[in-house]
N, C-alpha and C positions, 0 to 999 in steps of 0.2 A: 208569478213571473211577470216582469214588467213587459207589457205587450203593446206594440204599435201596429195598427192596421192602416194601410194606405186607402185612398179613396176608392180605388177599383174594388177592393175587398168589401169596404163598408157599403157601397151602393148595392152590390150584389146581395149582401146580407139583408139589407132592408127591402129590396124591391122585387126579388124573385125573377130578375132578368136572367138571361142565359148564364149558366154557371152558378146561379144562386143556390141550388140544392147542394152542390159541392162545397160552397163556401159555408153554408149553414152546418153541414156535416163536419167540416174542419173546425169550426168554432165550437161545436159541441164536443168534438173529440179532444179539444184543448181545455175542456171543462169550463167553457164560457168565461174566459178571463175578462177582467175590466180592461177596456181599451182606451188609450189616450184619445182625447177629443179636443182638438185645437180649433181656434177660430178659422184656421185654414181649412180644416175638415168641414166645418159648418158651411163656409162659402162654397167649397167645391161640391159637396153632397147636395145641398139645397139647389144649387144651380144645375147640377146634372139632372136632378129629378124634374125641374121645371123645363130644362132644355129638351129633354126627351119628350115631355108632353107637348111642347111647342111643335116639334117635328112630327109627332104622331098626329096631331090635329091637322097638319098640312098634307099628310099622305093618306089618312083614313077618311072614309065618308063622313059627311057632316053630321049624320044622325048618331055617330059614335063619339062626338065631342063631349057629351055629358059623362059618358063612361070613362073617357080619357082623364077628364078633370077629377072624377071620383077616385080613380087609381092614383093620380098624382097626390091628391089630398090624403089618401090612406097611407101612402109611403111617407109623406111629411109628418103625419100623425104618429106613425111607427117610430120615426126618428126621434120625435119629441119624447115618446115614452121610453125609448132606450136611454136617453139622457136623464130623464126624470127618475128612472129606476136605478140609475148608477151603472148600467152596463157600459156606457160611454162616460169616461171620467173627464169632465171639463177641466182643462188646464191651459195655462198659457206659458209662453217662453219668449225670450228676447229674439225678435225676428231679425235684428241686425246680426246677432250671433249665428242664427240659423242660415242667413244668407252668406255669411262669411264661411261657414262650414260647407255650404253647397258649392261655393266657388272653389274651395279646396278639393272637394270631390270631383268637380268638373275638370280641374287641372290633372287629377290623377286618373280618372276613369272614362271620361266622355269619349275619348278617341278609341277606347277599347270596347265599351258597351253601347255607345250611341245614346247615352242618357239624355233625356230632356230636362229642362230646368226644373219642372215640377217633380220629376223623379229624384233629382239631386236634393231638392228642398225637403221632400218627405224623409229621405234617409238621413239627412242632416238633423232634422227635428227628432227623429227616433234616437239618434246618437246623443243629442243634447239632453233628452229626457232619461237617458240611461236604460233604454230598452234592451231587452235580451232577445226577444222574439219579434220578428217582422212578418206580418201577414199581408199577402198581396196576391193579385191575379195578373200581375204585370211582370213578364220575364226580365225586362231591363232593370226594374227596381229590385227584383229578387237577386239578380247577379250583383248589382251594386251593393245591396245590404249584406250579402254573403261575403263579398270582398272586404267589407269593413268589419267582419267578425260577428255579425248578428246571426242568430239562428233564424232560418227562413222557412216559412211554409208558403210555397207557391201553389195556388189553387186555380189552374186554368179552367176555362169553360169546357165541359164535356163535349165531345164531337157528336 
């Protein structure tokens, strides 16, 4: 099954942050499908990992900085391994077409779902790639993808 995972899902899959165990369980339940991996994912995921480390270094004691950096580097290494082993399928698409699709989705759904531009862009990319399944931890994206006919697995963080 052609499967697209948004950044919220992928970061949790890689990092073990809140909701990570649920995301891993869902990924395994789906028999570990190959996930599309766009340059958009690379940018968002790598930045999210570095951004979290930046904020952690600002709020945690100075003697924990080395551990924060180790954790960041471990997650980035895990990302590299997922790509290298083919769990994430590096692919590209025409970003002008993706933006056009996102604008169409905006006209149709933003007033109803409150979708952000990045939500629209991820769903537009999934549609352009012919995805059948959309994995997410974001309710807005789940609603949007479902409205477009994609099978959706919404995996929110456990309380």
